[in-house]
C-alpha positions in Angstrom: 120.6 -44.5 114.9 124.2 -43.5 115.9 125.3 -47.4 115.1 123.5 -48.0 111.9 126.3 -46.1 110.3 129.0 -47.9 111.5 127.0 -50.6 111.4 126.8 -49.9 107.0 130.4 -49.3 107.1 131.3 -52.8 108.8 128.6 -54.2 106.1 130.5 -52.6 103.3 134.1 -53.6 104.4 133.2 -57.5 105.6 131.8 -57.2 101.1 135.2 -55.7 99.9 137.0 -58.1 102.0 134.7 -61.3 100.4 134.7 -59.7 96.8 138.8 -59.8 97.4 139.3 -63.3 98.9 141.6 -65.6 97.2 139.0 -67.8 96.0 139.3 -66.4 92.4 143.2 -65.6 92.6 143.5 -68.9 90.9 142.8 -67.4 87.7 145.0 -64.7 87.8 148.0 -67.5 88.9 147.2 -68.8 85.1 149.3 -68.0 82.4 147.8 -66.9 79.1 148.7 -69.5 77.2 147.5 -68.2 74.0 149.5 -65.4 74.3 152.2 -66.8 75.8 152.3 -69.4 72.3 151.7 -66.4 69.9 155.2 -65.0 71.5 157.1 -67.6 71.5 155.6 -68.2 67.1 156.7 -64.3 66.9 160.3 -64.8 68.5 160.9 -68.0 66.6 159.3 -66.8 63.3 162.4 -66.1 61.7 164.0 -69.6 62.4 161.7 -71.2 60.3 164.5 -71.3 57.9 167.3 -73.3 59.5 170.1 -71.4 58.3 169.2 -68.6 59.6 168.5 -70.0 63.0 172.0 -71.6 62.8 173.1 -67.9 62.0 171.3 -66.7 65.1 173.0 -69.5 67.3 170.9 -72.9 67.1 173.9 -74.0 65.4 174.6 -77.5 67.1 172.9 -80.2 66.1 172.3 -82.5 69.6 170.7 -85.1 67.4 169.8 -87.6 64.5 166.6 -87.2 63.5 164.8 -89.2 66.5 161.7 -90.9 66.2 159.9 -93.5 68.6 158.1 -96.9 66.7 154.8 -96.2 68.4 154.9 -92.5 69.6 155.5 -90.7 66.9 158.5 -88.2 66.4 160.7 -85.1 67.7 162.7 -84.4 64.3 166.1 -83.1 64.6 167.1 -81.1 67.7 168.9 -77.5 67.0 170.4 -76.4 70.6 171.7 -72.8 71.2 174.5 -73.6 74.0 174.5 -70.2 75.3 171.1 -70.8 76.3 171.7 -73.8 78.4 172.1 -72.2 81.9 169.2 -72.5 83.3 167.2 -69.6 82.2 162.9 -70.0 81.6 162.3 -67.3 79.1 159.9 -68.4 77.1 160.9 -66.5 73.9 164.5 -68.1 74.1 164.2 -72.0 73.7 167.1 -73.7 74.1 166.2 -76.0 71.6 164.4 -75.2 67.9 162.8 -78.5 66.3 162.7 -79.5 62.5 161.2 -82.0 60.3 162.9 -83.7 57.5 160.8 -83.2 54.4 160.5 -85.3 51.5 163.0 -84.1 48.4 165.6 -81.9 50.9 164.7 -79.5 53.0 163.1 -79.4 57.2 160.6 -77.5 58.4 159.9 -76.1 61.5 157.9 -77.6 64.1 158.6 -76.5 67.7 160.7 -75.9 70.5 161.9 -77.4 73.8 163.2 -76.2 76.8 166.3 -77.7 78.6 168.0 -77.2 81.8 170.6 -79.6 82.8 170.7 -81.3 86.2 173.9 -79.5 87.1 171.8 -76.3 87.2 168.7 -77.9 88.5 169.3 -81.5 90.2 167.5 -84.3 89.3 166.4 -84.8 93.0 164.5 -81.1 93.3 161.4 -80.1 92.5 160.7 -80.1 88.6 161.1 -76.5 86.9 158.2 -74.8 85.2 157.4 -72.8 82.0 154.3 -71.2 80.5 152.6 -72.9 83.6 153.4 -76.8 83.1 156.3 -79.0 85.0 159.4 -80.0 83.2 159.8 -83.7 83.2 163.4 -85.5 84.2 164.9 -87.0 81.1 167.0 -89.3 82.7 168.9 -90.5 80.4 170.3 -87.4 79.2 170.8 -85.7 82.4 168.5 -82.7 81.9 164.8 -81.5 82.3 163.0 -81.1 79.0 159.6 -79.4 78.1 158.5 -79.7 74.5 155.7 -77.6 72.9 154.9 -78.5 69.5 154.0 -74.4 68.0 154.0 -75.0 65.1 153.2 -78.3 63.9 149.8 -79.8 66.2 150.2 -82.9 68.2 147.1 -84.6 69.0 148.4 -86.1 72.3 148.6 -82.3 73.2 151.1 -79.3 73.0 153.4 -80.3 75.4 153.4 -83.9 74.8 157.3 -85.3 74.1 156.1 -87.4 70.9 154.1 -85.9 68.2 152.6 -88.8 65.9 152.4 -86.3 63.1 156.2 -86.0 62.9 158.4 -88.4 61.1 162.1 -89.2 60.4 161.1 -91.0 57.1 162.7 -88.5 54.9 165.6 -88.4 57.3 169.2 -88.1 55.4 171.1 -88.4 59.1 175.2 -88.6 58.2 
């Protein structure tokens, strides 16, 4: 009987160790994507108006309206250059994306995160944000990740091209 108590304690401790094992730790390593996307939407709510975005610092038009003949579009890219410093804060995207509307105006459709290769070299492991790896844009010299927060993308939330985005009404100068 004097060995029963230590044996019981060992069994309880073994049960605790098993219940605290790493087998479920992956669940806790995964980001809560719905929460993070909601936080991005809250952080960018005021920038549905492109003038407000420009006043807040996204005042560099990085491209004409971008569209691929088969894949869809990306729209206009408005950059906040002070954020091109390697940061990976989901609430501080480097780029806001806008689609031109019929009759004029722009509709906010998503964000893009960019890290230049001079900060994280192209030969390095891809940076991550929102549980996703950035992809290398060799032609432009940076890591990038699009997130379609405002316009559904049938190819996926993080796919570069959105088949529902068009530059049909773009007025590029």
